[in-house]
Phi, psi and omega in degrees: 000319181296318178295321178297317180296318179297319178296318180294322178295317178299316178296323178295322178295320178297317179295324179293320177295318178298321177296318179297321178295318181296314180296317181298314182292317182296321178293325179287333179275352180295149180299147179099168180261126179302335180296333182300332180286345184259357184241162179279121181299333182282349180230079182297147181263156175285163178304324179293316179293324176298318179294320179295319178296318179297321178291321180295324180275354180080014182279355178271354180275163178300153182302317178300323179293318178298318181296315180296322178296319178294319180294326176296321178294319179296317179297331178274001180085010181259106182263005177092192184231142182289135176278338184273331187246052174054044175058037174286142181303134181295324180300321179292320178297318180295319180296330179280330186262338185290329179298307177301323179293315178296324177296314180294311181295316180298316179296316180296318181290323177296316177299316182297318181294313182295310182292318183295313180294315180298314180294324178296320178295314180297319181293320180291319180294327180256039184303129178082355181266168181303326180295323177297316179295319181297331178272327184287323182297309176299329179295318177296321178296317180295321178293323185279345185270123176292159186297319183292325178291317177300318180295315182293315179296316179297320178297316182294317185286308190272338180256320184273311185277302185277335180057040178275338185217156176298153184273355180174172179083177180249339179216160178276122179299137178091348179255146177294146180301136179209157180294321180297317179294321177298318180294324178299322180280338186273328190302308185295308180297325179293318178294319179294322177295330185277347189300305183297320181289320178297320179296318180292317178297320180299315181293319178294317181295319180297310182297318181293318181291323177299319179295318181292322181295342178266005180283159183295321184292333176288317177296325178294318179297321179293320181294336178278359177091012178293138180299145184300319180298320180289326176298316182291313185289313188275319188262323189266312189297318184298317179288328179289342182284344186302305178294333180291321178299317177297319179297319181299319178295322181285340181279351181296321177298317177294328178295327177296314178297318177296322179296327178297316178293317181298316181294322180290323180287318184264006180053042180280125188283065181243191183290329179298312178295321178296321180293320177297315179297324180291322178295318179296324181267000182056045179273086188300315180301320180291319181299311183293318181292316180296322179296319178296317181295315179297317178298320178295320179296319179294320179295318177298319179296322179293322177297316178296326177295317178298319179294318179296323179298317179292327180287325181290320183251101181293349181284343182288129178254120182269117182277000000 
C-alpha cells in the first residue's frame, strides 16, 4: 500500500506540473498584452516605458525562462501579488477563499453521496415498480440540467418566490457570525450543487446493484434462508459500491466547475467567485495560483479515491 501511494503521489506531481505548463501557455496565448494588466488605463505609457515595464516584469524573456522563474517562486511559496486587489499577496487571498469553497463542495458532495446511494438502493430493490419510476425521472432531469441552470432556477424558486433561503452571500450583513446563520446560507447552494451528482450516483448505484443482485452468490445466500435485508446490506451493496466509489472520485473535477457557477450565482465568497473576477480583470497571478490549488485538490481527491477503492474491494491486489 505504501508503494502504491508513493507511485500515485509521483504521478500526481507530474500531472500537476503538466497542468501548470498548460495554464501558463494558455494565458500567454490569450489575446492582448499581459503588460496592460499592470498599468493604469487612464495613463497610457509610451513604447519606451512599455518596454521598460515588460523588462522589469521579466516578460521580455523566452517563455520557458518565464515558466521556470514562476515555478521557482511557487516552490518557494511565493505566489505573487494580486493586480486587482491593490497588490495583496495571492497566498493570503487563497487562504481566505479556500475554506468557503471546501465547505460548499464538501457539503454538496456529502449530500450527493448520501442521497444518491440511498436512492439507488431503493430504486434497485423496487425495480420496475412505481417507486423506481418516481426516483428515476427526477434523476434523469438532474443529470440533464447544467449547473448554471440549476442554480438560477433554484435561486428564483426558493429565494425569490418561496423566500425559504437567503439569495446570496455567506452571512447576513449586520448580524454577528453564527453557525445557524451560516447554515441558512449554505443549505440552498449546497443542495443545488449536489443535484446533478446525486442523480448520477443514483443511476450508477441502481445499475450496479441490479447486476449484483443477479449474481450466483446472492441467490445462494437467499436459498440458505438469509433475510433479504441482510442479503442486500451485507452481500450486495458492498460489491455494488465499487463503480460508485470510482464515480465519486471522478465527479470532484465536475464539482469544481459546478461550484464556480454556484458561487457566482449566490455570490458565495469562495475560490470560484475569486477566479471569475480574476479572469475578468486579467489578474494573472491569481488565475495561475488558483488553478494550481484547484488542480492539486482534485489530484489529492483522486489519490484518496484509489485508496478507498482498494479498501472497499479486498480482492484488489496492489502491485
